[in-house]
PDB file of N, CA, C and O in Angstrom:
ATOM      1  N   MET A   1     -23.354  57.142  10.718  1.00  0.00           N
ATOM      2  CA  MET A   1     -23.354  55.902   9.969  1.00  0.00           C
ATOM      3  C   MET A   1     -23.949  54.763  10.798  1.00  0.00           C
ATOM      4  O   MET A   1     -24.602  53.870  10.258  1.00  0.00           O
ATOM      5  N   MET A   2     -23.723  54.800  12.084  1.00  0.00           N
ATOM      6  CA  MET A   2     -24.243  53.756  12.953  1.00  0.00           C
ATOM      7  C   MET A   2     -25.774  53.740  12.937  1.00  0.00           C
ATOM      8  O   MET A   2     -26.386  52.672  12.955  1.00  0.00           O
ATOM      9  N   GLU A   3     -26.391  54.931  12.902  1.00  0.00           N
ATOM     10  CA  GLU A   3     -27.848  55.004  12.854  1.00  0.00           C
ATOM     11  C   GLU A   3     -28.380  54.386  11.572  1.00  0.00           C
ATOM     12  O   GLU A   3     -29.416  53.721  11.587  1.00  0.00           O
ATOM     13  N   PHE A   4     -27.681  54.599  10.464  1.00  0.00           N
ATOM     14  CA  PHE A   4     -28.105  54.024   9.197  1.00  0.00           C
ATOM     15  C   PHE A   4     -28.023  52.507   9.243  1.00  0.00           C
ATOM     16  O   PHE A   4     -28.917  51.820   8.749  1.00  0.00           O
ATOM     17  N   SER A   5     -26.973  51.990   9.822  1.00  0.00           N
ATOM     18  CA  SER A   5     -26.812  50.550   9.979  1.00  0.00           C
ATOM     19  C   SER A   5     -27.941  49.965  10.831  1.00  0.00           C
ATOM     20  O   SER A   5     -28.452  48.883  10.543  1.00  0.00           O
ATOM     21  N   ARG A   6     -28.310  50.675  11.855  1.00  0.00           N
ATOM     22  CA  ARG A   6     -29.428  50.229  12.705  1.00  0.00           C
ATOM     23  C   ARG A   6     -30.747  50.244  11.941  1.00  0.00           C
ATOM     24  O   ARG A   6     -31.583  49.358  12.121  1.00  0.00           O
ATOM     25  N   ALA A   7     -30.933  51.251  11.088  1.00  0.00           N
ATOM     26  CA  ALA A   7     -32.143  51.314  10.272  1.00  0.00           C
ATOM     27  C   ALA A   7     -32.222  50.109   9.338  1.00  0.00           C
ATOM     28  O   ALA A   7     -33.295  49.533   9.155  1.00  0.00           O
ATOM     29  N   LEU A   8     -31.092  49.726   8.748  1.00  0.00           N
ATOM     30  CA  LEU A   8     -31.073  48.545   7.876  1.00  0.00           C
ATOM     31  C   LEU A   8     -31.356  47.266   8.662  1.00  0.00           C
ATOM     32  O   LEU A   8     -32.076  46.390   8.185  1.00  0.00           O
ATOM     33  N   ASP A   9     -30.798  47.158   9.852  1.00  0.00           N
ATOM     34  CA  ASP A   9     -31.066  45.989  10.701  1.00  0.00           C
ATOM     35  C   ASP A   9     -32.545  45.916  11.062  1.00  0.00           C
ATOM     36  O   ASP A   9     -33.140  44.838  11.065  1.00  0.00           O
ATOM     37  N   LEU A  10     -33.126  47.057  11.364  1.00  0.00           N
ATOM     38  CA  LEU A  10     -34.543  47.117  11.705  1.00  0.00           C
ATOM     39  C   LEU A  10     -35.406  46.694  10.517  1.00  0.00           C
ATOM     40  O   LEU A  10     -36.376  45.955  10.685  1.00  0.00           O
ATOM     41  N   LEU A  11     -35.059  47.160   9.323  1.00  0.00           N
ATOM     42  CA  LEU A  11     -35.795  46.762   8.121  1.00  0.00           C
ATOM     43  C   LEU A  11     -35.656  45.273   7.841  1.00  0.00           C
ATOM     44  O   LEU A  11     -36.625  44.615   7.463  1.00  0.00           O
ATOM     45  N   ALA A  12     -34.462  44.747   8.026  1.00  0.00           N
ATOM     46  CA  ALA A  12     -34.241  43.317   7.791  1.00  0.00           C
ATOM     47  C   ALA A  12     -35.084  42.478   8.748  1.00  0.00           C
ATOM     48  O   ALA A  12     -35.594  41.423   8.369  1.00  0.00           O
ATOM     49  N   ALA A  13     -35.227  42.940   9.974  1.00  0.00           N
ATOM     50  CA  ALA A  13     -36.027  42.204  10.966  1.00  0.00           C
ATOM     51  C   ALA A  13     -37.521  42.426  10.772  1.00  0.00           C
ATOM     52  O   ALA A  13     -38.329  41.586  11.168  1.00  0.00           O
ATOM     53  N   ASN A  14     -37.894  43.554  10.164  1.00  0.00           N
ATOM     54  CA  ASN A  14     -39.307  43.916   9.965  1.00  0.00           C
ATOM     55  C   ASN A  14     -39.512  44.443   8.550  1.00  0.00           C
ATOM     56  O   ASN A  14     -39.783  45.631   8.373  1.00  0.00           O
ATOM     57  N   PRO A  15     -39.389  43.587   7.544  1.00  0.00           N
ATOM     58  CA  PRO A  15     -39.401  44.065   6.159  1.00  0.00           C
ATOM     59  C   PRO A  15     -40.712  44.721   5.716  1.00  0.00           C
ATOM     60  O   PRO A  15     -40.716  45.507   4.768  1.00  0.00           O
ATOM     61  N   ASP A  16     -41.810  44.411   6.380  1.00  0.00           N
ATOM     62  CA  ASP A  16     -43.081  45.033   6.012  1.00  0.00           C
ATOM     63  C   ASP A  16     -43.216  46.451   6.545  1.00  0.00           C
ATOM     64  O   ASP A  16     -44.212  47.126   6.286  1.00  0.00           O
ATOM     65  N   MET A  17     -42.231  46.892   7.276  1.00  0.00           N
ATOM     66  CA  MET A  17     -42.226  48.236   7.831  1.00  0.00           C
ATOM     67  C   MET A  17     -42.194  49.302   6.727  1.00  0.00           C
ATOM     68  O   MET A  17     -42.753  50.387   6.889  1.00  0.00           O
ATOM     69  N   GLY A  18     -41.550  48.992   5.631  1.00  0.00           N
ATOM     70  CA  GLY A  18     -41.461  49.931   4.519  1.00  0.00           C
ATOM     71  C   GLY A  18     -42.774  50.026   3.757  1.00  0.00           C
ATOM     72  O   GLY A  18     -43.622  49.137   3.835  1.00  0.00           O
ATOM     73  N   THR A  19     -42.922  51.096   3.034  1.00  0.00           N
ATOM     74  CA  THR A  19     -44.116  51.350   2.235  1.00  0.00           C
ATOM     75  C   THR A  19     -43.943  50.756   0.842  1.00  0.00           C
ATOM     76  O   THR A  19     -42.878  50.910   0.245  1.00  0.00           O
ATOM     77  N   PRO A  20     -44.970  50.073   0.304  1.00  0.00           N
ATOM     78  CA  PRO A  20     -44.861  49.581  -1.071  1.00  0.00           C
ATOM     79  C   PRO A  20     -44.672  50.739  -2.045  1.00  0.00           C
ATOM     80  O   PRO A  20     -45.250  51.813  -1.876  1.00  0.00           O
ATOM     81  N   PHE A  21     -43.856  50.502  -3.064  1.00  0.00           N
ATOM     82  CA  PHE A  21     -43.550  51.516  -4.075  1.00  0.00           C
ATOM     83  C   PHE A  21     -43.553  50.850  -5.439  1.00  0.00           C
ATOM     84  O   PHE A  21     -42.798  49.907  -5.675  1.00  0.00           O
ATOM     85  N   ASN A  22     -44.400  51.336  -6.338  1.00  0.00           N
ATOM     86  CA  ASN A  22     -44.477  50.796  -7.694  1.00  0.00           C
ATOM     87  C   ASN A  22     -43.560  51.608  -8.600  1.00  0.00           C
ATOM     88  O   ASN A  22     -43.782  52.798  -8.823  1.00  0.00           O
ATOM     89  N   HIS A  23     -42.538  50.956  -9.113  1.00  0.00           N
ATOM     90  CA  HIS A  23     -41.593  51.616 -10.019  1.00  0.00           C
ATOM     91  C   HIS A  23     -42.281  51.761 -11.378  1.00  0.00           C
ATOM     92  O   HIS A  23     -42.595  50.763 -12.027  1.00  0.00           O
ATOM     93  N   ASP A  24     -42.510  52.987 -11.800  1.00  0.00           N
ATOM     94  CA  ASP A  24     -43.283  53.256 -13.020  1.00  0.00           C
ATOM     95  C   ASP A  24     -42.695  52.629 -14.272  1.00  0.00           C
ATOM     96  O   ASP A  24     -43.428  52.048 -15.072  1.00  0.00           O
ATOM     97  N   ARG A  25     -41.389  52.735 -14.454  1.00  0.00           N
ATOM     98  CA  ARG A  25     -40.781  52.243 -15.701  1.00  0.00           C
ATOM     99  C   ARG A  25     -40.796  50.727 -15.811  1.00  0.00           C
ATOM    100  O   ARG A  25     -41.081  50.188 -16.881  1.00  0.00           O
ATOM    101  N   SER A  26     -40.494  50.034 -14.724  1.00  0.00           N
ATOM    102  CA  SER A  26     -40.409  48.574 -14.799  1.00  0.00           C
ATOM    103  C   SER A  26     -41.685  47.875 -14.337  1.00  0.00           C
ATOM    104  O   SER A  26     -41.909  46.707 -14.655  1.00  0.00           O
ATOM    105  N   GLY A  27     -42.516  48.591 -13.588  1.00  0.00           N
ATOM    106  CA  GLY A  27     -43.721  47.972 -13.045  1.00  0.00           C
ATOM    107  C   GLY A  27     -43.440  47.098 -11.837  1.00  0.00           C
ATOM    108  O   GLY A  27     -44.348  46.455 -11.310  1.00  0.00           O
ATOM    109  N   THR A  28     -42.206  47.067 -11.398  1.00  0.00           N
ATOM    110  CA  THR A  28     -41.806  46.256 -10.250  1.00  0.00           C
ATOM    111  C   THR A  28     -42.231  46.949  -8.957  1.00  0.00           C
ATOM    112  O   THR A  28     -42.141  48.170  -8.833  1.00  0.00           O
ATOM    113  N   ILE A  29     -42.688  46.160  -8.014  1.00  0.00           N
ATOM    114  CA  ILE A  29     -43.053  46.722  -6.715  1.00  0.00           C
ATOM    115  C   ILE A  29     -41.920  46.472  -5.735  1.00  0.00           C
ATOM    116  O   ILE A  29     -41.556  45.332  -5.450  1.00  0.00           O
ATOM    117  N   TYR A  30     -41.383  47.551  -5.235  1.00  0.00           N
ATOM    118  CA  TYR A  30     -40.344  47.515  -4.217  1.00  0.00           C
ATOM    119  C   TYR A  30     -40.957  48.014  -2.915  1.00  0.00           C
ATOM    120  O   TYR A  30     -42.155  48.289  -2.845  1.00  0.00           O
ATOM    121  N   ARG A  31     -40.147  48.125  -1.917  1.00  0.00           N
ATOM    122  CA  ARG A  31     -40.563  48.772  -0.679  1.00  0.00           C
ATOM    123  C   ARG A  31     -39.589  49.907  -0.426  1.00  0.00           C
ATOM    124  O   ARG A  31     -38.446  49.874  -0.884  1.00  0.00           O
ATOM    125  N   ARG A  32     -40.049  50.912   0.306  1.00  0.00           N
ATOM    126  CA  ARG A  32     -39.172  52.039   0.615  1.00  0.00           C
ATOM    127  C   ARG A  32     -39.365  52.447   2.062  1.00  0.00           C
ATOM    128  O   ARG A  32     -40.434  52.288   2.651  1.00  0.00           O
ATOM    129  N   HIS A  33     -38.297  52.972   2.599  1.00  0.00           N
ATOM    130  CA  HIS A  33     -38.310  53.433   3.990  1.00  0.00           C
ATOM    131  C   HIS A  33     -37.445  54.673   4.077  1.00  0.00           C
ATOM    132  O   HIS A  33     -36.287  54.669   3.659  1.00  0.00           O
ATOM    133  N   ARG A  34     -38.016  55.732   4.622  1.00  0.00           N
ATOM    134  CA  ARG A  34     -37.253  56.972   4.756  1.00  0.00           C
ATOM    135  C   ARG A  34     -36.452  56.941   6.046  1.00  0.00           C
ATOM    136  O   ARG A  34     -36.958  56.589   7.112  1.00  0.00           O
ATOM    137  N   HIS A  35     -35.196  57.317   5.919  1.00  0.00           N
ATOM    138  CA  HIS A  35     -34.317  57.450   7.077  1.00  0.00           C
ATOM    139  C   HIS A  35     -33.626  58.802   6.967  1.00  0.00           C
ATOM    140  O   HIS A  35     -32.725  58.998   6.152  1.00  0.00           O
ATOM    141  N   LYS A  36     -34.067  59.716   7.799  1.00  0.00           N
ATOM    142  CA  LYS A  36     -33.551  61.090   7.775  1.00  0.00           C
ATOM    143  C   LYS A  36     -33.726  61.689   6.387  1.00  0.00           C
ATOM    144  O   LYS A  36     -34.857  61.802   5.915  1.00  0.00           O
ATOM    145  N   SER A  37     -32.654  62.072   5.723  1.00  0.00           N
ATOM    146  CA  SER A  37     -32.774  62.721   4.420  1.00  0.00           C
ATOM    147  C   SER A  37     -32.575  61.750   3.256  1.00  0.00           C
ATOM    148  O   SER A  37     -32.334  62.172   2.125  1.00  0.00           O
ATOM    149  N   HIS A  38     -32.676  60.454   3.535  1.00  0.00           N
ATOM    150  CA  HIS A  38     -32.507  59.450   2.494  1.00  0.00           C
ATOM    151  C   HIS A  38     -33.685  58.475   2.490  1.00  0.00           C
ATOM    152  O   HIS A  38     -34.405  58.333   3.478  1.00  0.00           O
ATOM    153  N   VAL A  39     -33.853  57.817   1.359  1.00  0.00           N
ATOM    154  CA  VAL A  39     -34.891  56.796   1.224  1.00  0.00           C
ATOM    155  C   VAL A  39     -34.204  55.503   0.807  1.00  0.00           C
ATOM    156  O   VAL A  39     -33.423  55.478  -0.144  1.00  0.00           O
ATOM    157  N   ILE A  40     -34.503  54.443   1.526  1.00  0.00           N
ATOM    158  CA  ILE A  40     -33.936  53.118   1.247  1.00  0.00           C
ATOM    159  C   ILE A  40     -34.960  52.356   0.406  1.00  0.00           C
ATOM    160  O   ILE A  40     -36.098  52.165   0.835  1.00  0.00           O
ATOM    161  N   TYR A  41     -34.560  51.925  -0.778  1.00  0.00           N
ATOM    162  CA  TYR A  41     -35.423  51.125  -1.648  1.00  0.00           C
ATOM    163  C   TYR A  41     -34.926  49.685  -1.572  1.00  0.00           C
ATOM    164  O   TYR A  41     -33.737  49.419  -1.743  1.00  0.00           O
ATOM    165  N   TYR A  42     -35.841  48.769  -1.316  1.00  0.00           N
ATOM    166  CA  TYR A  42     -35.419  47.382  -1.112  1.00  0.00           C
ATOM    167  C   TYR A  42     -36.506  46.409  -1.531  1.00  0.00           C
ATOM    168  O   TYR A  42     -37.651  46.790  -1.775  1.00  0.00           O
ATOM    169  N   ARG A  43     -36.118  45.141  -1.607  1.00  0.00           N
ATOM    170  CA  ARG A  43     -37.051  44.044  -1.858  1.00  0.00           C
ATOM    171  C   ARG A  43     -36.960  43.064  -0.702  1.00  0.00           C
ATOM    172  O   ARG A  43     -35.885  42.820  -0.154  1.00  0.00           O
ATOM    173  N   LYS A  44     -38.097  42.514  -0.346  1.00  0.00           N
ATOM    174  CA  LYS A  44     -38.113  41.463   0.677  1.00  0.00           C
ATOM    175  C   LYS A  44     -37.661  40.158   0.027  1.00  0.00           C
ATOM    176  O   LYS A  44     -38.001  39.864  -1.119  1.00  0.00           O
ATOM    177  N   ARG A  45     -36.888  39.386   0.785  1.00  0.00           N
ATOM    178  CA  ARG A  45     -36.526  38.041   0.361  1.00  0.00           C
ATOM    179  C   ARG A  45     -36.956  37.094   1.477  1.00  0.00           C
ATOM    180  O   ARG A  45     -37.515  37.532   2.483  1.00  0.00           O
ATOM    181  N   ARG A  46     -36.703  35.827   1.307  1.00  0.00           N
ATOM    182  CA  ARG A  46     -37.169  34.849   2.305  1.00  0.00           C
ATOM    183  C   ARG A  46     -36.636  35.117   3.706  1.00  0.00           C
ATOM    184  O   ARG A  46     -37.394  35.109   4.676  1.00  0.00           O
ATOM    185  N   SER A  47     -35.351  35.350   3.808  1.00  0.00           N
ATOM    186  CA  SER A  47     -34.766  35.489   5.142  1.00  0.00           C
ATOM    187  C   SER A  47     -34.082  36.837   5.382  1.00  0.00           C
ATOM    188  O   SER A  47     -33.479  37.049   6.434  1.00  0.00           O
ATOM    189  N   ASP A  48     -34.175  37.751   4.403  1.00  0.00           N
ATOM    190  CA  ASP A  48     -33.535  39.055   4.571  1.00  0.00           C
ATOM    191  C   ASP A  48     -34.146  40.046   3.582  1.00  0.00           C
ATOM    192  O   ASP A  48     -35.211  39.795   3.017  1.00  0.00           O
ATOM    193  N   ILE A  49     -33.476  41.152   3.382  1.00  0.00           N
ATOM    194  CA  ILE A  49     -33.889  42.122   2.376  1.00  0.00           C
ATOM    195  C   ILE A  49     -32.729  42.360   1.422  1.00  0.00           C
ATOM    196  O   ILE A  49     -31.568  42.136   1.763  1.00  0.00           O
ATOM    197  N   PHE A  50     -33.062  42.816   0.228  1.00  0.00           N
ATOM    198  CA  PHE A  50     -32.051  43.190  -0.758  1.00  0.00           C
ATOM    199  C   PHE A  50     -32.206  44.678  -1.010  1.00  0.00           C
ATOM    200  O   PHE A  50     -33.233  45.114  -1.529  1.00  0.00           O
ATOM    201  N   VAL A  51     -31.205  45.459  -0.651  1.00  0.00           N
ATOM    202  CA  VAL A  51     -31.259  46.903  -0.824  1.00  0.00           C
ATOM    203  C   VAL A  51     -30.846  47.237  -2.252  1.00  0.00           C
ATOM    204  O   VAL A  51     -29.733  46.937  -2.683  1.00  0.00           O
ATOM    205  N   LEU A  52     -31.774  47.865  -2.976  1.00  0.00           N
ATOM    206  CA  LEU A  52     -31.514  48.243  -4.368  1.00  0.00           C
ATOM    207  C   LEU A  52     -30.729  49.538  -4.452  1.00  0.00           C
ATOM    208  O   LEU A  52     -29.733  49.632  -5.170  1.00  0.00           O
ATOM    209  N   ARG A  53     -31.185  50.529  -3.714  1.00  0.00           N
ATOM    210  CA  ARG A  53     -30.574  51.841  -3.767  1.00  0.00           C
ATOM    211  C   ARG A  53     -30.922  52.612  -2.512  1.00  0.00           C
ATOM    212  O   ARG A  53     -31.934  52.361  -1.858  1.00  0.00           O
ATOM    213  N   VAL A  54     -30.072  53.538  -2.199  1.00  0.00           N
ATOM    214  CA  VAL A  54     -30.333  54.520  -1.155  1.00  0.00           C
ATOM    215  C   VAL A  54     -30.207  55.873  -1.843  1.00  0.00           C
ATOM    216  O   VAL A  54     -29.138  56.236  -2.333  1.00  0.00           O
ATOM    217  N   LEU A  55     -31.301  56.607  -1.872  1.00  0.00           N
ATOM    218  CA  LEU A  55     -31.326  57.888  -2.575  1.00  0.00           C
ATOM    219  C   LEU A  55     -31.617  59.026  -1.615  1.00  0.00           C
ATOM    220  O   LEU A  55     -32.342  58.860  -0.635  1.00  0.00           O
ATOM    221  N   HIS A  56     -31.048  60.168  -1.907  1.00  0.00           N
ATOM    222  CA  HIS A  56     -31.405  61.377  -1.169  1.00  0.00           C
ATOM    223  C   HIS A  56     -32.852  61.698  -1.517  1.00  0.00           C
ATOM    224  O   HIS A  56     -33.298  61.418  -2.629  1.00  0.00           O
ATOM    225  N   VAL A  57     -33.586  62.281  -0.577  1.00  0.00           N
ATOM    226  CA  VAL A  57     -35.009  62.547  -0.800  1.00  0.00           C
ATOM    227  C   VAL A  57     -35.263  63.443  -2.021  1.00  0.00           C
ATOM    228  O   VAL A  57     -36.358  63.415  -2.583  1.00  0.00           O
ATOM    229  N   LYS A  58     -34.284  64.224  -2.431  1.00  0.00           N
ATOM    230  CA  LYS A  58     -34.454  65.101  -3.592  1.00  0.00           C
ATOM    231  C   LYS A  58     -34.255  64.381  -4.927  1.00  0.00           C
ATOM    232  O   LYS A  58     -34.552  64.942  -5.981  1.00  0.00           O
ATOM    233  N   MET A  59     -33.755  63.143  -4.889  1.00  0.00           N
ATOM    234  CA  MET A  59     -33.522  62.387  -6.120  1.00  0.00           C
ATOM    235  C   MET A  59     -34.789  61.640  -6.506  1.00  0.00           C
ATOM    236  O   MET A  59     -35.442  61.034  -5.657  1.00  0.00           O
ATOM    237  N   HIS A  60     -35.135  61.683  -7.784  1.00  0.00           N
ATOM    238  CA  HIS A  60     -36.351  61.039  -8.270  1.00  0.00           C
ATOM    239  C   HIS A  60     -36.092  59.553  -8.512  1.00  0.00           C
ATOM    240  O   HIS A  60     -35.188  59.206  -9.272  1.00  0.00           O
ATOM    241  N   PRO A  61     -36.871  58.667  -7.878  1.00  0.00           N
ATOM    242  CA  PRO A  61     -36.595  57.226  -8.001  1.00  0.00           C
ATOM    243  C   PRO A  61     -36.743  56.679  -9.414  1.00  0.00           C
ATOM    244  O   PRO A  61     -36.039  55.736  -9.776  1.00  0.00           O
ATOM    245  N   ASP A  62     -37.646  57.248 -10.230  1.00  0.00           N
ATOM    246  CA  ASP A  62     -37.779  56.721 -11.593  1.00  0.00           C
ATOM    247  C   ASP A  62     -36.533  56.965 -12.431  1.00  0.00           C
ATOM    248  O   ASP A  62     -36.301  56.254 -13.408  1.00  0.00           O
ATOM    249  N   ARG A  63     -35.748  57.933 -12.076  1.00  0.00           N
ATOM    250  CA  ARG A  63     -34.492  58.180 -12.791  1.00  0.00           C
ATOM    251  C   ARG A  63     -33.334  57.358 -12.260  1.00  0.00           C
ATOM    252  O   ARG A  63     -32.404  57.036 -12.999  1.00  0.00           O
ATOM    253  N   HIS A  64     -33.387  57.018 -10.981  1.00  0.00           N
ATOM    254  CA  HIS A  64     -32.206  56.444 -10.336  1.00  0.00           C
ATOM    255  C   HIS A  64     -32.349  54.999  -9.866  1.00  0.00           C
ATOM    256  O   HIS A  64     -31.402  54.438  -9.312  1.00  0.00           O
ATOM    257  N   LEU A  65     -33.498  54.395 -10.073  1.00  0.00           N
ATOM    258  CA  LEU A  65     -33.646  52.965  -9.722  1.00  0.00           C
ATOM    259  C   LEU A  65     -33.497  52.122 -10.956  1.00  0.00           C
ATOM    260  O   LEU A  65     -33.587  50.897 -10.881  1.00  0.00           O
TER     261      LEU A  65
END
């Protein structure tokens, strides 16, 4: 769990580190970052990030975001 917390801290400090992701259903562009067997989906904000979902790599984002 500590490693996951560090990954979130790293993303918050470097929000462009994640890859842009276009959500097909809504057309919204989020960012994503893979951490081990999970993918963190988030949006950049002015001073931090907003984590939308954390999905296992086997879960399809169009169904679960």
